[in-house]
Backbone as CSV, one residue per row, in Angstrom:
resi,resn,N_x,N_y,N_z,CA_x,CA_y,CA_z,C_x,C_y,C_z
1,MET,93.784,89.718,83.456,95.088,90.323,83.708,95.710,89.760,85.005
2,LEU,97.037,89.782,85.041,97.715,89.386,86.256,97.499,90.433,87.330
3,ARG,97.106,89.938,88.506,96.835,90.855,89.588,98.122,91.170,90.336
4,GLU,98.202,92.400,90.829,99.332,92.829,91.656,98.774,93.401,92.959
5,PRO,98.214,92.537,93.820,97.508,93.049,95.006,98.438,93.696,96.031
6,PHE,99.743,93.433,95.972,100.644,93.967,96.963,101.416,95.197,96.477
7,ALA,101.266,95.531,95.186,102.073,96.618,94.614,101.624,97.989,95.130
8,ALA,100.358,98.133,95.424,99.851,99.435,95.893,99.947,99.470,97.416
9,GLY,100.626,100.462,97.936,100.758,100.605,99.377,101.584,101.818,99.717
10,LYS,101.556,102.204,100.992,102.275,103.391,101.446,103.275,103.097,102.556
11,SER,103.611,101.825,102.718,104.566,101.461,103.766,105.977,101.895,103.373
12,HIS,106.887,101.817,104.331,108.286,102.180,104.033,108.898,101.246,102.999
13,LEU,108.492,99.983,103.018,109.036,99.043,102.042,108.541,99.369,100.626
14,HIS,107.285,99.788,100.525,106.737,100.185,99.218,107.502,101.374,98.618
15,GLN,107.914,102.280,99.465,108.573,103.514,99.014,110.061,103.376,98.866
16,MET,110.601,102.230,99.224,112.045,102.035,99.191,112.535,101.777,97.782
17,ASP,113.789,102.091,97.527,114.426,101.868,96.223,114.270,100.393,95.819
18,PRO,113.653,100.127,94.655,113.450,98.733,94.233,114.744,97.960,94.078
19,ARG,115.820,98.612,93.698,117.096,97.918,93.496,117.572,97.310,94.817
20,VAL,117.426,98.047,95.906,117.858,97.543,97.201,116.994,96.353,97.627
21,ARG,115.704,96.460,97.392,114.800,95.374,97.787,115.104,94.098,96.991
22,VAL,115.280,94.225,95.664,115.540,93.062,94.838,116.866,92.416,95.213
23,LEU,117.910,93.222,95.453,119.211,92.714,95.799,119.178,91.883,97.080
24,PHE,118.594,92.453,98.125,118.586,91.739,99.400,117.555,90.612,99.431
25,ALA,116.533,90.714,98.631,115.604,89.574,98.525,116.309,88.387,97.947
26,GLY,117.155,88.593,96.931,117.900,87.508,96.333,118.942,86.912,97.272
27,LEU,119.717,87.774,97.930,120.744,87.292,98.862,120.141,86.553,100.039
28,TYR,119.091,87.102,100.606,118.423,86.477,101.747,117.837,85.116,101.350
29,SER,117.220,85.042,100.191,116.603,83.789,99.731,117.668,82.697,99.514
30,ILE,118.799,83.078,98.964,119.879,82.100,98.742,120.390,81.552,100.062
31,VAL,120.605,82.428,101.040,121.112,81.970,102.336,120.114,81.044,103.027
32,VAL,118.827,81.417,102.989,117.797,80.569,103.617,117.689,79.229,102.897
33,ALA,117.758,79.257,101.566,117.635,78.010,100.799,118.765,77.036,101.085
34,LEU,119.955,77.550,101.400,121.115,76.700,101.666,121.240,76.289,103.127
35,SER,120.425,76.868,103.999,120.507,76.577,105.425,119.813,75.256,105.766
36,ARG,120.299,74.615,106.849,119.724,73.355,107.319,119.388,73.367,108.808
37,ASP,120.080,74.208,109.547,119.866,74.254,110.987,118.475,74.789,111.311
38,PHE,117.765,74.111,112.207,116.388,74.497,112.495,116.290,75.839,113.216
39,GLN,117.285,76.149,114.039,117.258,77.454,114.706,117.375,78.576,113.698
40,VAL,118.219,78.371,112.690,118.361,79.375,111.629,117.080,79.491,110.830
41,LEU,116.462,78.354,110.481,115.263,78.374,109.679,114.085,78.991,110.435
42,ILE,113.979,78.697,111.715,112.916,79.296,112.517,113.144,80.804,112.626
43,SER,114.413,81.203,112.770,114.720,82.636,112.775,114.325,83.287,111.446
44,ALA,114.543,82.562,110.352,114.175,83.077,109.031,112.668,83.275,108.920
45,ILE,111.903,82.361,109.495,110.435,82.513,109.493,110.055,83.783,110.232
46,PHE,110.675,84.019,111.379,110.382,85.221,112.157,110.789,86.499,111.380
47,ILE,111.942,86.463,110.746,112.430,87.624,109.983,111.494,87.914,108.794
48,SER,111.103,86.863,108.077,110.210,87.067,106.927,108.838,87.594,107.376
49,SER,108.353,87.064,108.494,107.068,87.553,109.022,107.180,89.028,109.399
50,SER,108.339,89.409,109.931,108.539,90.841,110.282,108.542,91.713,109.031
51,LEU,109.123,91.213,107.944,109.121,91.993,106.687,107.703,92.145,106.168
52,VAL,106.901,91.087,106.244,105.517,91.181,105.826,104.750,92.195,106.675
53,PHE,105.032,92.204,107.972,104.381,93.152,108.878,104.794,94.586,108.532
54,LEU,106.081,94.792,108.241,106.554,96.147,107.895,105.941,96.611,106.580
55,ALA,105.644,95.690,105.667,105.051,96.062,104.381,103.554,96.360,104.499
56,GLN,102.982,96.058,105.665,101.559,96.326,105.928,100.644,95.681,104.872
57,LEU,100.889,94.403,104.644,100.138,93.667,103.648,98.918,92.984,104.257
58,SER,97.960,92.656,103.412,96.747,91.979,103.852,97.082,90.554,104.300
59,ALA,96.730,90.243,105.544,97.002,88.910,106.070,96.244,87.851,105.260
60,ARG,95.060,88.202,104.810,94.261,87.241,104.044,94.943,86.877,102.732
61,GLU,95.482,87.897,102.026,96.165,87.631,100.761,97.461,86.841,100.984
62,ILE,98.171,87.136,102.078,99.369,86.396,102.382,99.042,84.925,102.642
63,LEU,98.018,84.698,103.431,97.653,83.305,103.748,97.208,82.534,102.518
64,LYS,96.555,83.220,101.572,96.160,82.556,100.339,97.383,82.081,99.556
65,ARG,98.430,82.907,99.484,99.632,82.502,98.792,100.350,81.374,99.516
66,LEU,100.423,81.474,100.838,101.075,80.422,101.607,100.319,79.118,101.521
67,LEU,98.998,79.208,101.437,98.195,77.989,101.301,98.513,77.286,100.001
68,ALA,98.639,78.065,98.931,98.967,77.464,97.627,100.311,76.769,97.666
69,VAL,101.291,77.353,98.367,102.613,76.745,98.471,102.561,75.487,99.324
70,ASN,101.858,75.564,100.438,101.861,74.436,101.384,101.024,73.260,100.924
71,ILE,100.161,73.471,99.951,99.447,72.332,99.360,100.441,71.371,98.723
72,PHE,101.438,71.921,98.036,102.471,71.059,97.427,103.386,70.468,98.483
73,ILE,103.628,71.239,99.551,104.502,70.729,100.632,103.859,69.553,101.343
74,VAL,102.528,69.560,101.443,101.839,68.442,102.076,102.169,67.134,101.333
75,LEU,102.271,67.210,100.012,102.629,66.020,99.234,104.025,65.493,99.629
76,LEU,104.942,66.427,99.932,106.253,65.992,100.375,106.187,65.274,101.720
77,TRP,105.296,65.794,102.590,105.142,65.149,103.904,104.526,63.761,103.757
78,LEU,103.800,63.538,102.696,103.196,62.224,102.466,104.185,61.240,101.857
79,VAL,105.243,61.769,101.202,106.172,60.899,100.466,107.518,60.748,101.191
80,LEU,108.159,61.863,101.568,109.510,61.807,102.104,109.656,60.960,103.361
81,PRO,108.788,61.122,104.377,108.977,60.290,105.577,108.856,58.796,105.324
82,LEU,108.231,58.399,104.228,108.060,56.978,103.936,109.109,56.425,102.994
83,THR,109.824,57.299,102.302,110.746,56.840,101.259,112.212,57.183,101.531
84,PHE,112.475,58.196,102.359,113.861,58.604,102.640,114.395,57.727,103.787
85,HIS,115.089,56.679,103.435,115.475,55.643,104.405,116.468,56.194,105.420
86,GLY,116.378,55.662,106.649,117.246,56.032,107.737,116.748,55.348,108.993
87,SER,116.874,56.025,110.120,116.346,55.475,111.357,114.829,55.598,111.387
88,ILE,114.174,54.572,111.891,112.717,54.535,111.923,112.205,55.289,113.165
89,ALA,111.364,56.292,112.951,110.776,57.045,114.067,109.603,56.289,114.667
90,PHE,108.702,55.810,113.828,107.563,55.000,114.268,106.975,54.326,113.034
91,LYS,105.964,53.551,113.251,105.338,52.828,112.136,103.862,53.151,112.059
92,LEU,103.387,53.293,110.812,101.970,53.438,110.536,101.489,52.110,109.953
93,GLY,101.100,51.236,110.840,100.745,49.905,110.401,101.997,49.206,109.889
94,PRO,102.000,48.738,108.648,103.181,48.064,108.098,104.216,49.059,107.530
95,LEU,103.863,50.368,107.459,104.732,51.343,106.820,105.638,52.008,107.854
96,PRO,106.965,51.938,107.667,107.884,52.644,108.580,107.981,54.129,108.197
97,VAL,108.016,54.981,109.204,108.174,56.415,109.004,109.592,56.776,109.450
98,TYR,110.397,57.297,108.540,111.807,57.533,108.811,112.047,58.945,109.333
99,THR,112.957,59.021,110.298,113.269,60.315,110.932,113.894,61.281,109.928
100,GLU,114.821,60.803,109.126,115.505,61.661,108.156,114.524,62.284,107.174
101,GLY,113.543,61.505,106.722,112.542,62.032,105.807,111.697,63.128,106.441
102,MET,111.353,62.950,107.710,110.597,63.976,108.425,111.415,65.249,108.601
103,VAL,112.713,65.084,108.871,113.588,66.254,109.038,113.684,67.041,107.736
104,ILE,113.887,66.359,106.631,113.995,67.043,105.332,112.672,67.729,104.970
105,ALA,111.558,67.048,105.221,110.256,67.672,104.938,110.040,68.936,105.786
106,ALA,110.454,68.884,107.044,110.326,70.053,107.911,111.220,71.199,107.441
107,GLN,112.433,70.855,107.015,113.347,71.904,106.496,112.763,72.559,105.258
108,ILE,112.241,71.751,104.337,111.666,72.318,103.116,110.462,73.204,103.457
109,THR,109.671,72.790,104.426,108.494,73.588,104.827,108.912,74.952,105.344
110,LEU,109.886,74.978,106.255,110.333,76.250,106.809,111.011,77.127,105.762
111,LYS,111.863,76.528,104.907,112.537,77.299,103.867,111.525,77.908,102.907
112,SER,110.586,77.114,102.437,109.629,77.584,101.428,108.797,78.740,101.956
113,ASN,108.279,78.599,103.176,107.424,79.658,103.732,108.212,80.921,104.007
114,ALA,109.454,80.778,104.502,110.273,81.953,104.771,110.617,82.695,103.484
115,ILE,110.998,81.966,102.471,111.380,82.609,101.193,110.187,83.241,100.518
116,VAL,109.043,82.567,100.509,107.848,83.126,99.868,107.420,84.420,100.564
117,MET,107.388,84.430,101.895,107.008,85.651,102.604,107.976,86.794,102.357
118,ALA,109.288,86.475,102.302,110.280,87.515,102.037,110.119,88.101,100.638
119,LEU,109.890,87.243,99.660,109.718,87.705,98.280,108.453,88.531,98.113
120,ILE,107.391,88.104,98.829,106.156,88.898,98.775,106.392,90.289,99.344
121,ALA,107.073,90.351,100.501,107.282,91.648,101.163,108.231,92.555,100.407
122,LEU,109.277,91.970,99.770,110.311,92.808,99.147,110.134,92.980,97.639
123,VAL,109.601,91.955,96.947,109.525,92.018,95.493,108.107,92.244,95.017
124,ALA,107.125,91.572,95.609,105.742,91.717,95.144,105.164,93.085,95.472
125,THR,105.860,93.878,96.277,105.387,95.213,96.617,105.825,96.253,95.582
126,MET,106.261,95.813,94.426,106.582,96.742,93.339,105.888,96.266,92.067
127,ASN,105.653,97.167,91.150,105.070,96.790,89.862,106.030,95.900,89.098
128,PHE,105.458,95.061,88.242,106.271,94.110,87.486,107.255,94.843,86.570
129,SER,106.814,95.919,85.986,107.710,96.674,85.092,108.872,97.262,85.865
130,ILE,108.614,97.751,87.081,109.692,98.305,87.910,110.672,97.212,88.293
131,LEU,110.169,96.010,88.541,111.039,94.877,88.824,111.999,94.617,87.667
132,GLY,111.487,94.704,86.447,112.332,94.507,85.286,113.427,95.522,85.195
133,TYR,113.096,96.792,85.416,114.095,97.838,85.348,115.120,97.730,86.485
134,ALA,114.648,97.298,87.666,115.572,97.096,88.778,116.562,95.954,88.460
135,LEU,116.059,94.891,87.862,116.937,93.772,87.466,117.948,94.237,86.413
136,ASN,117.510,95.083,85.496,118.410,95.604,84.473,119.512,96.452,85.091
137,TRP,119.174,97.257,86.082,120.169,98.085,86.762,121.171,97.216,87.506
138,LEU,120.710,96.077,88.033,121.570,95.155,88.756,122.377,94.257,87.837
139,ARG,122.405,94.605,86.565,123.212,93.906,85.544,122.718,92.501,85.241
140,MET,121.429,92.288,85.388,120.851,91.039,84.901,120.949,91.068,83.373
141,PRO,121.245,89.939,82.728,121.370,89.916,81.261,120.168,90.574,80.580
142,ASP,120.459,91.401,79.572,119.397,92.163,78.891,118.330,91.263,78.292
143,LYS,118.736,90.125,77.748,117.767,89.240,77.099,116.730,88.707,78.096
144,ILE,117.204,88.409,79.312,116.291,87.923,80.349,115.313,89.015,80.745
145,VAL,115.835,90.238,80.923,114.979,91.357,81.315,113.948,91.660,80.220
146,HIS,114.403,91.669,78.952,113.472,91.919,77.839,112.405,90.843,77.779
147,LEU,112.816,89.590,77.939,111.859,88.490,77.903,110.852,88.621,79.034
148,LEU,111.329,89.004,80.209,110.446,89.171,81.364,109.398,90.260,81.116
149,LEU,109.863,91.426,80.647,108.964,92.546,80.429,107.997,92.298,79.273
150,MET,108.487,91.717,78.199,107.629,91.458,77.051,106.607,90.364,77.358
151,THR,107.008,89.358,78.116,106.067,88.313,78.516,104.967,88.887,79.357
152,TYR,105.349,89.734,80.318,104.356,90.357,81.193,103.407,91.245,80.393
153,ARG,103.943,91.948,79.404,103.093,92.846,78.612,102.118,92.079,77.736
154,TYR,102.572,91.003,77.102,101.753,90.373,76.058,101.018,89.117,76.520
155,VAL,101.243,88.697,77.746,100.470,87.542,78.244,99.004,87.914,78.331
156,PHE,98.693,89.185,78.562,97.298,89.639,78.606,96.660,89.514,77.215
157,LEU,97.413,89.938,76.192,96.890,89.859,74.819,96.680,88.416,74.393
158,ILE,97.600,87.525,74.787,97.415,86.114,74.465,96.178,85.561,75.155
159,ASP,95.946,85.972,76.384,94.750,85.527,77.100,93.489,86.041,76.413
160,GLN,93.516,87.306,75.957,92.362,87.862,75.240,92.113,87.084,73.938
161,GLU,93.187,86.736,73.255,93.053,85.980,72.014,92.453,84.604,72.301
162,TYR,92.908,83.983,73.364,92.373,82.660,73.740,90.877,82.759,74.067
163,GLN,90.481,83.808,74.795,89.078,83.977,75.126,88.219,84.187,73.884
164,ARG,88.748,84.904,72.882,88.026,85.097,71.643,87.831,83.762,70.910
165,LEU,88.856,82.937,70.888,88.742,81.644,70.221,87.739,80.739,70.941
166,ILE,87.739,80.770,72.259,86.779,79.964,73.034,85.377,80.436,72.783
167,ARG,85.155,81.774,72.761,83.807,82.303,72.500,83.340,81.923,71.099
168,ALA,84.261,81.993,70.132,83.890,81.635,68.753,83.484,80.163,68.681
169,ALA,84.206,79.306,69.415,83.852,77.880,69.410,82.498,77.633,70.053
170,ARG,82.227,78.342,71.136,80.947,78.150,71.814,79.774,78.675,70.981
171,MET,80.009,79.774,70.269,78.951,80.306,69.399,78.619,79.312,68.273
172,ARG,79.536,78.428,67.983,79.300,77.410,66.950,78.813,76.097,67.558
173,GLY,78.401,76.169,68.831,77.788,75.013,69.465,78.744,74.084,70.199
174,PHE,79.965,74.504,70.429,80.939,73.630,71.094,80.612,73.500,72.579
175,GLN,80.521,72.267,73.043,80.288,71.976,74.455,81.399,71.053,74.945
176,PRO,82.271,71.535,75.870,83.377,70.694,76.349,82.880,69.398,76.998
177,GLY,83.640,68.349,76.784,83.323,67.059,77.380,84.536,66.168,77.352
178,THR,84.387,64.956,77.794,85.485,63.995,77.788,85.336,63.065,76.577
179,ASN,85.523,63.664,75.388,85.399,62.868,74.170,86.436,63.354,73.162
180,LEU,86.563,62.609,72.075,87.607,62.895,71.070,87.359,64.239,70.407
181,HIS,86.098,64.629,70.184,85.793,65.900,69.551,86.286,67.066,70.409
182,THR,86.141,66.979,71.727,86.596,68.022,72.605,88.119,68.164,72.557
183,TYR,88.811,67.014,72.579,90.263,67.046,72.543,90.762,67.655,71.219
184,LYS,90.137,67.290,70.100,90.527,67.853,68.821,90.266,69.357,68.770
185,THR,89.148,69.788,69.349,88.810,71.201,69.350,89.831,72.026,70.128
186,TYR,90.174,71.521,71.326,91.163,72.237,72.130,92.538,72.221,71.461
187,ALA,92.868,71.125,70.794,94.142,71.078,70.069,94.164,72.121,68.949
188,ASN,93.054,72.258,68.234,92.967,73.266,67.182,93.057,74.666,67.753
189,ILE,92.430,74.888,68.924,92.461,76.203,69.546,93.890,76.558,69.951
190,VAL,94.583,75.602,70.559,95.967,75.842,70.980,96.844,76.094,69.774
191,GLY,96.673,75.325,68.715,97.460,75.527,67.504,97.199,76.891,66.900
192,MET,95.930,77.283,66.816,95.610,78.605,66.268,96.160,79.705,67.165
193,LEU,96.138,79.492,68.467,96.682,80.482,69.395,98.176,80.669,69.177
194,LEU,98.899,79.580,68.968,100.339,79.665,68.693,100.610,80.408,67.397
195,VAL,99.807,80.113,66.352,99.986,80.768,65.058,99.754,82.279,65.189
196,ARG,98.646,82.655,65.840,98.328,84.073,65.982,99.332,84.780,66.868
197,SER,99.846,84.109,67.890,100.850,84.707,68.768,102.133,84.964,67.983
198,THR,102.502,84.024,67.125,103.718,84.206,66.329,103.580,85.366,65.376
199,LEU,102.437,85.464,64.724,102.190,86.578,63.787,102.178,87.910,64.512
200,ARG,101.565,87.951,65.682,101.521,89.192,66.451,102.918,89.578,66.917
201,ALA,103.720,88.589,67.363,105.076,88.881,67.813,105.901,89.486,66.687
202,ASP,105.719,88.972,65.477,106.458,89.500,64.326,106.047,90.925,64.044
203,ARG,104.731,91.202,64.107,104.254,92.573,63.854,104.764,93.527,64.921
204,VAL,104.732,93.095,66.187,105.201,93.954,67.283,106.686,94.246,67.140
205,TYR,107.454,93.233,66.780,108.905,93.441,66.620,109.199,94.455,65.520
206,LYS,108.515,94.327,64.390,108.703,95.262,63.294,108.270,96.683,63.685
207,ALA,107.179,96.770,64.445,106.728,98.095,64.895,107.731,98.723,65.849
208,MET,108.347,97.911,66.710,109.343,98.449,67.623,110.587,98.925,66.875
209,LEU,110.987,98.189,65.843,112.135,98.598,65.051,111.853,99.919,64.333
210,CYS,110.624,100.072,63.843,110.238,101.328,63.164,110.282,102.508,64.130
211,ARG,110.107,102.245,65.409,110.118,103.306,66.412,111.484,103.479,67.077
212,GLY,112.503,102.863,66.494,113.869,103.099,66.960,114.327,102.194,68.089
213,PHE,113.703,101.039,68.273,114.108,100.134,69.334,115.522,99.626,69.102
214,ARG,116.384,99.773,70.127,117.783,99.337,70.020,118.135,98.354,71.146
215,ARG,117.214,97.442,71.402,117.421,96.402,72.421,117.646,96.986,73.813
216,LYS,116.990,98.072,74.115,117.112,98.677,75.439,115.805,99.389,75.787
217,PHE,115.346,99.172,77.026,114.166,99.866,77.524,114.610,101.007,78.451
218,TYR,113.942,102.128,78.308,114.286,103.298,79.120,113.181,103.562,80.127
219,TYR,113.602,103.754,81.382,112.653,104.012,82.459,112.677,105.501,82.782
220,LEU,111.519,106.138,82.753,111.466,107.593,82.915,111.736,108.029,84.343
221,HIS,111.482,107.136,85.321,111.692,107.481,86.719,113.080,107.046,87.160
222,GLU,113.848,107.963,87.700,115.188,107.635,88.171,115.118,107.057,89.577
223,PHE,115.821,105.934,89.811,115.906,105.365,91.132,116.780,106.250,92.021
224,ALA,116.409,106.344,93.279,117.183,107.155,94.223,117.252,106.440,95.559
225,SER,118.469,106.406,96.117,118.686,105.792,97.438,119.034,106.866,98.437
226,GLY,118.477,106.736,99.652,118.711,107.711,100.692,119.026,107.053,102.022
227,LYS,118.752,107.779,103.073,119.044,107.285,104.420,118.254,106.049,104.741
228,ARG,117.001,106.008,104.313,116.148,104.847,104.599,116.727,103.576,103.949
229,GLU,117.171,103.696,102.736,117.736,102.539,102.037,119.037,102.062,102.700
230,TRP,119.866,103.006,103.158,121.122,102.620,103.816,120.823,101.907,105.131
231,ILE,119.859,102.396,105.883,119.495,101.737,107.151,118.990,100.316,106.885
232,PHE,118.132,100.195,105.858,117.602,98.862,105.520,118.728,97.952,105.072
233,ALA,119.665,98.470,104.264,120.781,97.662,103.774,121.643,97.172,104.926
234,ILE,121.887,98.036,105.892,122.717,97.647,107.049,122.020,96.572,107.870
235,ILE,120.705,96.745,108.088,119.953,95.764,108.877,119.914,94.422,108.171
236,MET,119.588,94.419,106.886,119.523,93.165,106.135,120.906,92.497,106.027
237,SER,121.956,93.299,105.872,123.293,92.728,105.830,123.622,92.046,107.148
238,GLY,123.235,92.699,108.267,123.473,92.105,109.582,122.677,90.801,109.759
239,ILE,121.438,90.775,109.246,120.634,89.560,109.343,121.257,88.430,108.538
240,ILE,121.690,88.735,107.334,122.294,87.688,106.480,123.585,87.173,107.107
241,ILE,124.414,88.069,107.648,125.668,87.650,108.309,125.328,86.796,109.531
242,PHE,124.302,87.174,110.267,123.870,86.397,111.432,123.469,84.984,111.039
243,LEU,122.696,84.863,109.973,122.255,83.527,109.525,123.452,82.690,109.040
244,ILE,124.350,83.318,108.298,125.538,82.600,107.799,126.414,82.147,108.967
245,TYR,126.589,83.023,109.960,127.448,82.707,111.090,126.917,81.499,111.854
246,PHE,125.648,81.470,112.172,125.089,80.387,112.947,124.907,79.100,112.128
247,GLU,124.863,79.213,110.821,124.689,78.014,109.977,126.019,77.335,109.672
248,TRP,127.024,78.112,109.301,128.257,77.517,108.789,129.510,77.747,109.657
249,ILE,129.490,78.779,110.503,130.710,79.115,111.254,130.607,78.672,112.709
250,TYR,129.484,79.001,113.349,129.331,78.742,114.771,129.222,77.250,115.069
251,ARG,128.588,76.473,114.172,128.362,75.035,114.445,129.643,74.237,114.399
């Protein structure tokens, strides 16, 4: 099953209206993604770190997620400074290292870490199903919300089906290796998984229609916004305006 290690908690962010968190997580991420000034990006790192601190999340779990992101960013540091032509900062033997490539790699690093930490603090602190209902309330297209919720629900069943097929193959003496028989076996497993997933999806759809499904999911818990949400909205609005001002207006 997909783990939700940040969803359980008692911090103020955990108890806040999910609609407010999703809205400002999206706005904040867009502003940070479009920013280029290093002072703004460093400020974003500090702001995102503060959100993680307010959510009272495990530092170890946060670092594990950031490590996964920065593994890919390291590849950019290996490529961009050598390929993005401009002024030469220094040379590594015969290879020139360009200043512009280093600047872009640094910007991507700061943006990625700031956005990931903000999304963890604001979005990952709610259950996946609640996220879907919050997106629906924010007028996200119904088809996208339905696809999101149904994928989350049935990805576990698909994984269980895959594990059953793997166990069945091993009980028949299948031993994975780097040979044609292994490739054919995995191809057959994937094909059978697709067939069974299609059949199950058809059965589930018919069962939902029999139970009165009218292309709408109903959430039993009503969202409520109070003083805490208004204070958070004012603070986040001020932060976003501050970032926009120093990125596009003040310069």
